ROPAFI-713144 format. One record per residue: residue number from 1; residue in three letters; z, y negated, x of N, C-alpha, C in turn. Coordinates in steps of 0.001 Angstrom, whole numbers, padded with zeros to 6 digits. Each point is the difference from the previous one (the first is absolute). Example, Ala and Ser with C-alpha at 12.3 -4.5 7.8 and 13.67 -1.06 7.14 Angstrom:
# ROPAFI-713144
    n  res      n_w      n_v      n_u     ca_w     ca_v     ca_u      c_w      c_v      c_u
    1  ALA   007800   005690   013190   000000  -001190  -000890   000000  -001200   000900
    2  SER  -000720  -001050  -000350   000060  -001190   000820   000730  -001090  -000770
***
This chain:
# ROPAFI-713144
    n  res      n_w      n_v      n_u     ca_w     ca_v     ca_u      c_w      c_v      c_u
    1  UNK   026430  -176298  -063435   000860   000154  -001482  -000992   000874  -000981
    2  UNK   000759   000971  -000325  -000335   001038  -000686  -000485  -000773  -001394
    3  UNK  -001472   000400  -000501  -000294  -000716  -001235   000207   000923  -001466
    4  UNK  -000139  -000892  -000724   000443   000738  -001209  -001061   001078  -000752
    5  UNK   000161   000719  -000514  -001184   000552  -000785  -000552  -000284  -001273
    6  UNK  -001134  -000384   000042  -000658  -000604  -000699   000155   000466  -001932
    7  UNK   000245   001456   000404   000186   000491  -001454   001433   000614  -000070
    8  UNK   000936  -000711   000577   001590   000154  -000437   000428  -001044  -001103
    9  UNK   000585   000441  -000877   000763  -001082  -001212   001046  -000866   000988
   10  UNK   000437   000781   001301   001270  -000500   000518  -000368  -000802   001314
   11  UNK   000999  -000869   000365  -000152  -000564   001467   001536  -000301   000412
   12  UNK   000023   000851   001405   001183  -000185   001057  -000323  -000245   001350
   13  UNK   000213  -000634   000371  -000370  -000763   001498   001023  -000695   000542
   14  UNK   000823   000262   000519   001245  -000886   000880  -000167  -000367   001333
   15  UNK  -001151   000780   000497  -000291  -000725   001601  -000346  -001220   000191
   16  UNK   000793  -000582   000770  -000090  -001527   000391  -001384  -000011   000613
   17  UNK  -000300  -001491  -000859  -001332  -000371   000906   000099  -000269   001305
   18  UNK  -001056   000199   000945   000628  -000312   001877   000268  -001378   000068
   19  UNK  -000323  -001085  -000827   000555  -001197   000302   001522  -000119  -000171
   20  UNK   000473   000633  -000707   001572   000237   000099   000710   000801   000733
   21  UNK  -000781   001382   000311   000445   001160   000947  -000234  -000832   001180
   22  UNK  -000635  -000570   000366  -000052  -000581   001387   000703  -001334   000618
   23  UNK   000376  -000290  -001078   001593  -000905   000184   001230   000614   000257
   24  UNK   000337   001501  -000743   001199   000514  -000046   000279   001099   001386
   25  UNK  -001513   000723   000397  -000203   000487   000762   000714  -000581   001472
   26  UNK   000411   000825   001312   000112  -000227   001116  -001113  -001147   000395
   27  UNK   000635  -001085   000396  -000575  -001315   000442  -000425  -000670  -000594
   28  UNK   000112  -000072  -001485   000005  -000838  -001188   001195  -000695  -000096
   29  UNK  -000371  -001436  -000763   001070  -000868   000348   001179   000361  -001341
   30  UNK  -000082   001032  -000506   001032  -000022  -000853   000517   001707   000109
   31  UNK  -000438   000262   001143   000469   001702   000463   001437  -000268   000326
   32  UNK   001007  -000978   000461   001374  -000114  -000060   000434   000431  -001180
   33  UNK  -000402  -000161  -000996   000903   000143  -001406  -000080   001383  -000020
   34  UNK  -000755   000794   000804   000294   001722  -000599   001095   000205   000705
   35  UNK   000410  -000158   001408   001047   000643   000779   001550  -001146  -000984
   36  UNK  -000220  -001214  -000154   000930  -000554  -000615   000470   000568  -001153
   37  UNK  -000553   000477  -001063   000330   000453  -001209   000496   001365   000481
   38  UNK  -000558   000623   001091   000837   001716   000031   001321  -000445   000628
   39  UNK   000230  -000921   000731   001177  -000323   000642   001162  -000526  -001300
   40  UNK  -000592  -000275  -001011   000821  -000846  -001171   000098   001087  -001249
   41  UNK   001070   000544  -000328  -000030   001060  -000837  -000112  -000559  -001589
   42  UNK   000146  -001115   000102  -000067  -000635  -001200  -001418  -000290  -000568
   43  UNK  -000786   000302   000912  -001467  -000688   000058  -001237   001374  -000431
   44  UNK  -000792  -000372  -000576  -001110   001113  -000091  -001400  -000680  -000117
   45  UNK  -000800   000852   000290  -001713  -000367  -000420  -000308   000327  -001243
   46  UNK  -001411  -000849  -000101  -000955   001020  -001051  -001181  -000441   000412
   47  UNK  -001304   000782   000195  -001058  -000354  -000027  -001027   000281  -000940
   48  UNK  -001107  -000500  -000075  -000589   000243  -001504  -001534  -000628  -000011
   49  UNK  -000744   000268  -000641  -001430  -000298  -000197  -000157   000142  -001502
   50  UNK  -001299  -000886  -000645  -000452   000365  -001140  -001660  -000353   000277
   51  UNK  -000603  -000162  -000771  -001616  -000579  -000047  -000175  -001108   000648
   52  UNK   000972  -001093  -000201  -000415  -001225   000451   001294  -000520   000765
   53  UNK   001130   000686   000360   000798  -000546   000882   000818   001236   000906
   54  UNK   000461  -000589   001348   000817   001185   000634   001096  -000897   000347
   55  UNK   000989   000781   000405   001509  -000711   000505   000795   000759   000959
   56  UNK   000854  -000794   000565   001196   000672   000426   001442  -000959  -000354
   57  UNK   000826   000820  -000524   001339  -000726  -000156   001066   000427   000456
   58  UNK   000817  -000951   000031   001599   000203   000361   000924  -000109  -000999
   59  UNK   001068   001076  -000506   000530  -000091  -001147   001583   000274   000835
   60  UNK   000968  -000560  -000996   001458   000105   000220   000406   000300  -001407
   61  UNK   000073   001602  -000366   000225   000327  -001320  -001168  -000399  -000701
   62  UNK  -000050  -000438  -001168  -001005  -000357  -000554  -000790  -001378   000175
   63  UNK   000767  -000616   000880  -000257  -001465   000336  -001162   000128   001006
   64  UNK  -001539  -000598  -000362  -000778   000045   000591   000312  -001512   000903
   65  UNK   000269   000626   001419   000249  -001495   000822  -001430  -000735   000161
   66  UNK  -000757   000800   000729  -001365  -000532   000525  -001311   001250  -000454
   67  UNK  -001128  -000921  -000154  -001024   001221  -000095  -001364  -000744   000780
   68  UNK  -000251   000506   000660  -001362  -000113   000835  -001121   000882  -000660
   69  UNK  -001158  -000798  -000575  -000945   000441  -000922  -001163  -000771   000248
   70  UNK  -001134   000811  -000620  -001427  -000646   000340  -000701   000175  -001503
   71  UNK  -000375  -001151  -000511  -000799  -000011  -000949  -001360  -000210   000364
   72  UNK  -000323  -001599   000401  -001018  -000624   000553   000511   000280   001489
   73  UNK   000953  -000556   000447   000216  -000201   001476   001566   000685   000024
   74  UNK   000531   000099   001232   001323   000538   000216   000659  -001487  -000313
   75  UNK   001625   000048  -000678   000697  -000795  -000307   001371   000787  -000205
   76  UNK   001119  -001111   000164   001236   000405  -000025   000484  -000358  -001516
   77  UNK   000617   000890  -000881   000476  -000230  -000974   001649   000164  -000197
   78  UNK   000283  -000962  -000864   001768   000058  -000329   000202  -000553  -001013
   79  UNK   001127   000207  -000749   000500  -000831  -001146   000964  -001179   000570
   80  UNK   000128  -001164  -000945   000337  -001025   000454   001634   000260  -000046
   81  UNK   000355   001128  -000791   001914   000072   000407   000259   000332   001200
   82  UNK  -001178   000901   000716   000668   000464   001282  -000631  -000916   001173
   83  UNK  -000889  -001190  -000475  -000497  -001069   001206   001057  -000745   000088
   84  UNK   000612  -000443  -001472   001326  -001235   000394   001197   000360   000627
   85  UNK   000275   001614   000263   001012   000017   000835  -000154   000152   001315
   86  UNK  -001370   000362   000451  -000412  -000523   001572  -001372  -000098   000073
   87  UNK   000018  -001285  -000061  -001593  -000554   000155  -000717   000218   001051
   88  UNK   001355  -000355   001112  -000908   000463   001429  -000232   001354   000301
   89  UNK  -000159   001019  -000595  -000215   001073   000163  -001406   000257  -000528
   90  UNK  -000255  -000415  -001306  -001258   000120  -000510  -001139  -001185   000441
   91  UNK   000484  -000704   000501  -001062  -000995   001001  -000001   000568   001309
   92  UNK   000410   000723   000278  -000176   000888   001713   000553   001319  -000108
   93  UNK  -000517   000760  -000933   000197   001529  -000178   000132   001075   001276
   94  UNK  -000422  -000766   001071  -000305   000864   001426   001477   000162   000662
   95  UNK   000954  -001044  -000195   001207  -000222   000233   001097   000768  -000769
   96  UNK   000742   001310   000821   000840   001324  -000687   001420  -000939  -000043
   97  UNK   000401  -001367   000576   001186  -000579   000209   000272  -000571  -001393
   98  UNK  -001329  -000601  -000747   000229  -000475  -001379  -000163   001027  -001040
   99  UNK  -000439   001156   000299   000073   000948  -000735   001548   000349  -000496
  100  UNK   001033   000333   001558   001136   000067  -000216   000919  -001207  -001041
  101  UNK  -000368  -001102   000407   000550  -000905  -000921  -000307   000165  -001561
  102  UNK  -001452   000349  -000175  -000160   000499  -001433   000929   000697  -000666
  103  UNK   000172   001587   000811   000764   000994  -000611   001046  -000459   000048
  104  UNK   000906  -000602   000763   001538  -000384  -000214  -000298  -000892  -000936
  105  UNK  -000437  -001043  -000706  -000164  -000423  -001053  -000217   000337  -001291
  106  UNK  -000747   001200   000113  -000354   000903  -001080   001180   000916  -000126
  107  UNK   000936   000521   000730   001109   000672  -000478   000817  -000402  -000637
  108  UNK   000323  -001746   000012   001170  -000732  -000499  -000638  -000684  -001100
  109  UNK  -001327   000033  -000629  -000357  -000803  -000755   000593   000812  -001579
  110  UNK   000464  -000580  -000912   000838   000254  -000954  -001072   000980  -000915
  111  UNK  -001304  -000537   000056  -001014   000516  -001230  -000968   000876   001143
  112  UNK  -000509  -000521   000671  -001037   001053   000863   000831   001112   000810
  113  UNK   001040   000220   000172   000400   000888   000605   000444   001389  -001083
  114  UNK  -000408  -000509  -000946   000388   001261  -001312  -001071   001008   000315
  115  UNK  -001254  -000526   000547  -001478   000984  -000272   000649   001693   001303
  116  UNK   001134  -000408   000746   000263   000853   001145   001553   000514  -000266
  117  UNK   000818  -000762   000047   001418   000301  -000185   000985  -001173  -000314
  118  UNK   000810   000304  -000946   000838  -000964  -000372   001216  -000416   001280
  119  UNK   000117  -001142   000437   000706   000310   001258   001334  -000184  -000499
  120  UNK   000440  -000351  -001006   000917  -000538  -000367   000567   001391  -000784
  121  UNK  -000276   000588  -000525  -000075   001285  -000759  -000111   001475   001038
  122  UNK  -000863  -000237   000735  -000448   000988   000834  -000813   000904  -000952
  123  UNK  -000215  -000441  -001160  -000986   000996  -000695  -001363   000145   000459
  124  UNK  -000687   000675   000140  -001513   000541   000459  -000921   000110  -001018
  125  UNK  -000984  -000890   000063  -000802  -000084  -000944  -001306   000678   000281
  126  UNK  -001215   000574  -000774  -000706   000654  -000165  -001074  -000292   001593
  127  UNK  -000071  -001267   000470  -000479  -000354   001066   000546   000529   001163
  128  UNK   001435   000009   000075   000604   001111   001061  -000204   001056   000121
  129  UNK   000190   000769  -001130  -001072   001683   000509  -001267  -000075   000013
  130  UNK  -000573  -001034  -000249  -001943   000439   000126  -000068  -000362   001548
  131  UNK   000825  -001103   000698  -000094  -000124   001132   000364   001233   001101
  132  UNK   001019   000566  -000494   000835   000809   000811  -000821   001699  -000146
  133  UNK  -000335   000126  -001044  -000975   001391  -000391  -001215  -000465   000847
  134  UNK  -000800  -001238  -000507  -001209  -000129   001134  -000337   000211   001383
  135  UNK   001291  -000593   000490   000214   000031   001473  -000061   001552   000555
  136  UNK   000933   000704  -000959   000288   001164   000536  -001141   000981   000061
  137  UNK  -001175  -000169  -000972  -000513   000952   000210  -001641  -000571   000314
  138  UNK   000073  -000895   000661  -001083  -000520   000788  -000143  -000025   001405
  139  UNK   000606  -001093   000499   000232  -000096   001281   001120   000644   000788
  140  UNK   000864   000454  -001104   001702   000697   000462  -000410   001625  -000450
  141  UNK  -000830   000361  -000058  -000358   001231  -000318   000831   001120   000943
  142  UNK   000355   001320  -000412   000519   000725   000793  -001093   001234  -000179
  143  UNK   000201   000964   001395  -000767   001137  -000240  -000182   001250  -001274
  144  UNK   001394  -000119  -000295   000318   000984  -001139  -000206  -000631  -001327
  145  UNK  -000532  -001095  -000152  -000083  -000393  -001194  -001382   000451  -000353
  146  UNK   000002   000402  -001522  -001385   000407  -000355  -000773  -000620  -000650
  147  UNK   000233  -001423   000028  -001088  -000853  -000690   000382  -001470   000666
  148  UNK  -001098  -000942   000018   000092  -001354   000355  -000472  -000919  -001298
  149  UNK   000359  -001098   000200  -000396  -001189  -001228  -001184  -000708   000843
  150  UNK  -001407   000244  -000802  -001140  -000495   000346  -000209  -001824  -000457
  151  UNK   000841   000006  -001587  -000440  -001107  -000624   001127  -000541  -000856
  152  UNK   000005  -001323  -000041   001348  -000234  -000950  -000921  -000849  -001174
  153  UNK   000560  -000511  -001311  -000747  -000459  -001011  -001474   000070  -000104
  154  UNK  -000031   001032   000142  -001551   000684  -000268  -000189  -000388  -001474
  155  UNK  -001281  -000616   000032  -000468   000032  -001782  -001945   000312   000342
  156  UNK  -000298   000626  -001019  -001125   000893  -000057  -001083  -001319  -000872
  157  UNK  -001251  -000120   000847  -001002  -000931  -000591  -000829   000912  -000606
  158  UNK  -000828  -000675  -000871  -000598   000489  -001174  -001488  -000577   000041
  159  UNK  -001020   000568  -000204  -001493  -000261   000056  -000347  -001441  -000808
  160  UNK   000554   000011  -000784   000223  -001182  -001259   000744   000181  -001303
  161  UNK   000292  -001324  -000351   001088   000049  -001081  -000045   000797  -001024
  162  UNK  -001233   000739  -000456  -000017   000783  -000925   000443   001379   000296
  163  UNK  -000674   000272   001284   000922   001487   000524   001493   000079   000166
  164  UNK   000355  -001365   000636   001375  -000115   000106   000578   000489  -001558
  165  UNK  -000381  -000441  -001051   000519  -000304  -001086  -000424   001483  -000548
  166  UNK  -001078   000610  -000082  -000127   001565  -000551   001101   000917   000751
  167  UNK   000125  -000480   001174   001035   001374   001296   001315  -000134  -000330
  168  UNK   000354  -001398  -000233   001461  -000353  -000301   000402   000195  -001578
  169  UNK  -001016  -000087  -000726   000278   000176  -001280  -000063   001780  -000425
  170  UNK  -000354   000688   000730   000066   001308  -000205   001443   000687   000236
  171  UNK   000283  -000571   001443   001076   000201   000124   001505  -000575  -000584
  172  UNK  -000129  -001167  -000440   000731  -000515  -000844   000016   000807  -001340
  173  UNK  -001075   000133  -000307   000444   000849  -001615   000566   001225   000248
  174  UNK  -000163   000610   000826   000588   001191   000475   001515   000290  -000003
  175  UNK   000096  -001358   000694   001679  -000215   000228   000898  -000501  -001304
  176  UNK  -000828  -001121  -000527   000506  -000350  -001388   000233   001007  -001086
  177  UNK  -000892   001137   000070   000106   000967  -000906   001265   001071   000231
  178  UNK   000049   000170   001109   001153   000804   000814   001624  -000986  -000347
  179  UNK  -000396  -001292   000273   001551  -000856  -000246   000006  -000125  -001485
  180  UNK  -000830   000146  -000765   000621  -000007  -001804   000025   001124  -000299
  181  UNK  -000471   001215   000161   000070   001231  -000448   000858   000838   000461
  182  UNK   000797  -000146   001686   000415   000909   000611   001154  -000378   000554
  183  UNK  -000250  -001500   000242   001280  -000093   000893   000968  -001472  -001075
  184  UNK  -000627  -000706  -000638   000679  -001119  -000770   000899   000811  -001074
  185  UNK  -000578   001106  -000701   000787   000455  -001180   001216   000589   000483
  186  UNK   000323   000381   001481   001226   000474   000328   000954  -000988   000574
  187  UNK  -000599  -001199  -000161   001175  -000982   000997  -000344  -001623  -001126
  188  UNK   000847   000192  -000831  -000254  -000926  -001253   000162  -001562   000460
  189  UNK   001046   000153   001112   000299  -001386   000543  -001211  -000231   001058
  190  UNK  -000923   000465   000079  -000955  -000563   001428  -000817  -001136  -000751
  191  UNK   000029  -000722   001037  -000756  -001478  -000719  -001422   000186  -000179
  192  UNK  -000598  -000815  -000888  -001896   000438  -000065  -000463  -000549   000841
  193  UNK   000184  -000720   001047  -000955  -000576   000770  -000185   000293   001353
  194  UNK   000465   001254  -000263  -000063   001064   001503  -001554  -000037   000480
  195  UNK  -000304  -000407   000866  -001293  -000198   000490  -000761   001559   000451
  196  UNK  -001465  -000030  -000202  -000416   001502   000251  -001273  -000267   001266
  197  UNK  -000173  -001435   000014  -000921  -000553   001068   000626  -000528   001191
  198  UNK  -000465   000054   001326   000852  -000579   000886  -001266  -000549   001365
  199  UNK   000680  -001186   001022  -000947  -000243   000551  -000181   000677   001119
  200  UNK   000914  -000029   000822  -000094   000596   001208   001138   001296   000764
  201  UNK  -000361   000472   000824   000822   001081   000640   000838  -000541   000984
  202  UNK   001309   000159   000252   000896  -000502   000842  -000288   000674   001636
  203  UNK  -000262   001215   000219  -000484   000591   001023  -001039   000904  -000686
  204  UNK  -000780   000413   001330  -001054   000921   000171   000400   000997   000945
  205  UNK   000170   001353  -000468   000383   000629   001556  -001041   001211   000291
  206  UNK   000068   000404   001190  -001183   001177   000275   000902   001208   000767
  207  UNK   000112   001176  -000165   000547   000835   000548  -000802   000773   001196
  208  UNK   000041   000322   000804  -000662   000412   001264  -000827   001404  -000629
  209  UNK   000042   000367  -001125  -000803   001124  -000730  -001164  -000850  -000905
  210  UNK  -000058  -001303  -000088  -000823  -000635  -000599   000625  -000453  -001736
  211  UNK   001016   000422  -000139   000347  -000274  -001565   000642  -001288   000054
  212  UNK  -000633  -000935  -001384   000364  -001528  -000303   001268   000255  -000566
  213  UNK   001171  -000977   000462   000761  -000404  -000462   000207  -001150  -000911
  214  UNK   000421   000018  -001220   000201  -001254  -000981   001345  -000084   000336
  215  UNK   000444  -001489   000556   001803   000171   000148   000200  -001745  -000818
  216  UNK   000908   000341  -000846   000168  -001430  -000911   001525  -000060   000394
  217  UNK   000296  -001195   000315   001293  -000474   000427   000734  -000689  -001125
  218  UNK   001234   000237  -000600   001046  -000408  -000761   000991  -000680   000447
  219  UNK   000184   000328   001383   001334  -000938   000777   001205   000531  -000643
  220  UNK   000766  -001023  -000771   001343   000499  -000606   000128  -000381  -001558
  221  UNK  -001501  -000224  -000351   000272  -000454  -001420  -000145   001276  -001143
  222  UNK   001277   000384  -000288  -000146   001195  -001135  -000388  -000298  -001089
  223  UNK  -000398  -001009  -000539  -000562  -000141  -001285  -001567   000230   000240
  224  UNK  -000618  -000081   000886  -001311   000533   000183  -000418   001516   000243
  225  UNK   001100   000785   000455  -000031   000822   000624  -000392   001021  -000929
  226  UNK   000507   000095  -001337  -000702   001014  -000954  -001121   000052  -000195
  227  UNK  -000911  -001469  -000207  -001245   000058  -000348  -001232   000326   000868
  228  UNK   000520   000100   001429  -000656   000321   001321  -001213   000961  -000270
  229  UNK   000470   000908  -000612  -001418   001578   000055  -000852  -000810  -000887
  230  UNK   000228  -000934  -001037  -001152  -000684  -000694  -000860  -000653   000936
  231  UNK   000807  -000810   001044  -000952  -000758   000766  -000622   000708   001047
  232  UNK   000565   001234   000359  -000575   000756   001273  -001030   000797  -000586
  233  UNK   000148   000600  -001511  -000767   000807  -000455  -001549  -000988  -000286
  234  UNK   000281  -001367  -000218  -001304  -000668   000107  -000822   000124   001383
  235  UNK   000868  -000245   000984  -000676   000008   001349  -000703   001203   000289
  236  UNK   001038   001165  -000350  -000926   001326   000166  -000910   000181  -000545
  237  UNK  -000367  -000609  -001013  -001110   000582  -000866  -001124  -001074   000270
  238  UNK  -000039  -001417   000502  -000847  -000451   000506  -000530   000458   001070
  239  UNK   001233   000267   000939  -000387   000235   001537  -000684   001737   000010
  240  UNK   000061   000698  -001015  -000504   001442  -000123  -001481  -000282   000048
  241  UNK  -000506  -001324  -000550  -001133   000066  -000892  -000967  -000490   001266
  242  UNK   000554  -001116   000618  -000510  -000551   001044  -000118   000852   001126
  243  UNK   000829   000880   000133   000039   001228   001297  -001447   000711  -000380
  244  UNK  -000258   000330  -001307  -001021   000719  -000556  -001342  -000493   000118
  245  UNK   000165  -001409  -000661  -001488  -000709   000211  -000292  -000612   000803
  246  UNK   000824  -000572   001339  -000605  -001214   000394   000044   000570   001524
  247  UNK  -001297   000399   000466  -000665   000548   001076   000732  -000753   001301
  248  UNK  -000120  -001553   000231   000797  -000234   001250   001511  -000303   000036
  249  UNK   000519   000416  -001064   001637  -000144  -000025   000541   000491   001505
  250  UNK  -000195   001096   000135   001107   000216   001318  -000817  -000279   001307
  251  UNK  -001264  -000366  -000346  -000699  -000491   001478   000660  -001441   000280
  252  UNK   000152  -000656  -001298   000763  -001528   000211   001096   000196   000304
  253  UNK   001171   000935  -000442   001152   000213   000445   000244   000295   001337
  254  UNK  -000886   001000   000748  -000087   000203   001425  -000164  -001484   000509
  255  UNK  -001153  -000697  -000118  -000200  -001065   000520   001206  -000954   000066
  256  UNK   000542  -000094  -000984   001325  -000640  -000085   000951   000192   000792
  257  UNK   000284   001193  -000172   001395   000486   000873  -000487   000140   001428
  258  UNK  -001308   000235   000473  -000208  -000197   001539  -000027  -001138   000159
  259  UNK  -000337  -000920  -000614   000492  -001435   000224   001244  -000472   000190
  260  UNK   000885   000563  -000689   001190  -000493   000020   000853   000759   001402
  261  UNK  -000369   001138   000184   000069   000896   001093  -000183  -000700   001333
  262  UNK  -001163  -000498   000090  -000994  -000948   001111   001164  -001451   000120
  263  UNK   000473  -000547  -000930   000975  -001197  -000084   001702   000151   000188
  264  UNK  -000113   001417  -000032   001507   000382   000321   000857  -000198  -001247
  265  UNK  -000683   000203  -001175   000982  -000344  -001215   000294   001178  -000796
  266  UNK  -000769   000915   000588   000253   001562  -000253   000122   000975   000964
  267  UNK   001195   000639   000648  -000167   000930   000712  -000190   001665  -000130
  268  UNK  -000897   000366   000559  -000323   001701  -000374   001204   000801   001300
  269  UNK   000613   000734  -000560   001241   000556   000833  -000856   000930   000713
  270  UNK   000652   000458   001172  -000592   001266   000890  -000094   000803  -000631
  271  UNK  -001062   000898  -000124  -000353   001299  -000195  -000345  -000148  -001649
  272  UNK  -000479  -001256  -000606  -000510   000089  -001415  -001392  -000913   000547
  273  UNK  -000843   000245  -001019  -001338  -001049  -000005  -000162  -000210  -001699
  274  UNK  -000836  -000934   000231  -000723  -000464  -001357  -000645   000881  -000708
  275  UNK   000282   000534  -001491  -000802   001533  -000485  -001669  -001193   000100
  276  UNK  -000609   001322  -000156  -001577  -000081   000201  -000516  -000429  -001455
  277  UNK   000820   000304  -000923  -000541   000266  -001468   001255   000082  -001025
  278  UNK   000011  -000708  -001002   001009   000472  -001297   000052   001158  -000163
  279  UNK   001071   000385  -000558   000253   001594  -000481  -000332   000087  -001319
  280  UNK  -000148  -001076  -000789   000047  -000068  -001649   001322   000058  -000524
  281  UNK   001105   000242   000277   001042  -000237  -000417   000652  -001438   000117
  282  UNK   000979  -000226  -001090   000427  -001454  -000051   001514   000206  -000480
  283  UNK   000886  -000397   001017   001215   000445  -000222   000948  -001223  -000597
  284  UNK   000839  -000455  -001003   000610  -001105  -000802   001255  -000087   000441
  285  UNK   000470  -000882   000756   001448  -000284   000208   000478  -001213  -000632
  286  UNK   001352   000228  -000400   000841  -001451  -000316   001086  -000089   001122
  287  UNK   000207  -000698   000280   000942  -000683   001122   001106  -000887  -000781
  288  UNK   001147   000293   000155   000920  -001182  -000055   001225  -000070   000913
  289  UNK   000426  -001473   000052   000854   000051   001243   001205   000541  -000003
  290  UNK   000887  -000146  -001079   001321   000841   000114  -000303   000791  -001353
  291  UNK   001002   001019  -000026   000184   000478  -001591   001281  -000589  -000494
  292  UNK   000758  -000583   000477   001211   000013  -000522  -000046  -000773  -001421
  293  UNK  -000923  -000964  -000163  -000301  -000737  -001140  -000579   000839  -000883
  294  UNK  -000540   001057   000167  -000852   000674  -001188   001450   000867  -000956
  295  UNK   000014  -000038  -001125   000643   000415  -000987  -000428   001559  -000400
  296  UNK   000796   000625  -000838  -000728   001306  -000686  -001101  -000207  -000913
  297  UNK   000350  -001250  -000530  -001165  -000562  -001019  -001275   000045   000632
  298  UNK   000063  -000950   000976  -000964  -000253   000966  -001150   001276   000274
  299  UNK   001176   000624   000380  -000646   001266   000722  -000348   000880  -000918
  300  UNK   000386   000223  -001019  -000429   000779  -001203  -001603  -000570  -000351
  301  UNK   000311  -001096  -000375  -001601  -000492  -000421  -000858  -000039   000918
  302  UNK   000174   000035   001353  -000816   000047   001134  -000689   001767  -000147
  303  UNK   000775   000667  -000416  -000463   001424   000425  -000817   000155  -001430
  304  UNK   000365  -000502  -000877  -000830  -000113  -001179  -001291  -000201   000157
  305  UNK  -000102  -001338   000328  -001070  -000707   000445  -001099   000720   001060
  306  UNK   001064   000716   000861  -000825   000717   001198  -000815   001132  -000664
  307  UNK   000553   000781  -000953  -000553   001184  -000685  -001289  -000273  -000845
  308  UNK  -000260  -001200  -000333  -000977  -000666  -001029  -001142  -000367   000839
  309  UNK   000431  -001025   000630  -000971  -000832   000878  -000406   000310   001272
  310  UNK   000890   000908   000712  -000282  -000016   001389   000814   001337   000667
  311  UNK  -000131   001136  -000528   000700   000939   000461   000375   000240   001255
  312  UNK  -001035  -000267   000803   000254   000379   001466   000701  -001095   000996
  313  UNK   000307  -001246  -000780   000610  -000894   000862   001089   000565   000662
  314  UNK   000332  -000264   001261   001266  -000067   000657   000604  -001020   000299
  315  UNK   001111  -000080  -000023   000802  -001307   000109   000970   000078   001084
  316  UNK   000084  -001434   001110   000730   000036   001333   000817  -001056  -000020
  317  UNK   001102  -000217   000716   000562  -001088   000115  -000240  -000211   001940
  318  UNK   000383  -001197   000492   000124  -000064   001619   001065  -000247   000562
  319  UNK   000083   000239   001218   001281  -000197   000905  -000356  -001201   000537
  320  UNK   001184  -000625   000720   000024  -001014   000603  -001182  -000678   000973
  321  UNK  -000688   001233   000465  -001441  -000167   001012  -001194   000075  -000765
  322  UNK   000148   000133  -001362  -001145   000179  -001023  -000398   001198   000045
  323  UNK   000630   001187   000546  -000628   001434  -000184   000690   000507  -001378
  324  UNK  -001492   000521  -000414   000560   000578  -001687   000541   001242   000136
  325  UNK   000395   000383  -001194   001136   001164   000030  -000570  -000111  -001765
  326  UNK   000207   001518  -000196  -000034   000575  -001419   001006  -000776  -000988
  327  UNK  -000063  -000242  -001143   000874  -000724  -000744   000944   001271  -000557
  328  UNK   001177  -000281  -000355   000851   000966  -000419   000259  -000056  -001559
  329  UNK  -000133  -001034  -000280   000133  -000596  -001520  -001381   000199  -000894
  330  UNK  -001012  -000318   000597  -001437  -000117  -000637  -000606   001232   000390
  331  UNK   000328   000911  -000425  -000783   001508   000106  -001299   000341  -000895
***
């Protein structure tokens, strides 16, 4: 696994440690989950690592069904609410028949089903779009796609708390100044608690030319759409600094991506190849599920926020296959 540069203020290395990788690869005891997830459109993967932990998780929407992780030793992690639905699966997670039972119960549970889709109303939640898009641009890639998704729920680490406070404080101050002096005066009804710092990037994409793509997903939530340029602007400023000042950034991205390809979690289409380096460009995208709920007022506020916080942000919607297309309302 690539080592972090000792001189860097940042940390980002999501390559799974061998003890987890070996259990997921062909011949490993949990390898069956890879094909199982691919065969079930409502499911998706997440892999990750940090300085002390490494994991492989299966999600249904934003519900983390199971997590195989290593802290001191490899173990299975899950939430009690899922265990109570189907204890036989968690007691023997090598049996796919029990996972079938768990999924059937999840679909009909009035509370837990809301993390994906409301079966009674048909309303699609953010987790629905998250799975749809993540699958479409990882192992269901097409040769004419211009990018792939390489990570989701990305979080940048820092050398220490003081460094984190200093760097995020600088970005926070810049965005707060724009919010107070350029954005809020034009929108008297804007709530005062609009955030200017955020936790994680929904998706990180990579173009075949080496461009990084920040992808923020808002699903069908119109209320948060118009402030998304503030959120994406925060990520853009942070990743721009990371890309310039973190020597190991792309080496670690490459290793993580290569590992996902080896596991079959990401497919490199015929005629394409993983870029050898980053181009230095960062693209910023907002993704909404459907545009029908976006009022003229929401759209006009979004355009104003875009001009101030993230002028180059692009907006997309997705079809039923998860394929992104340019938004017709958020220009």
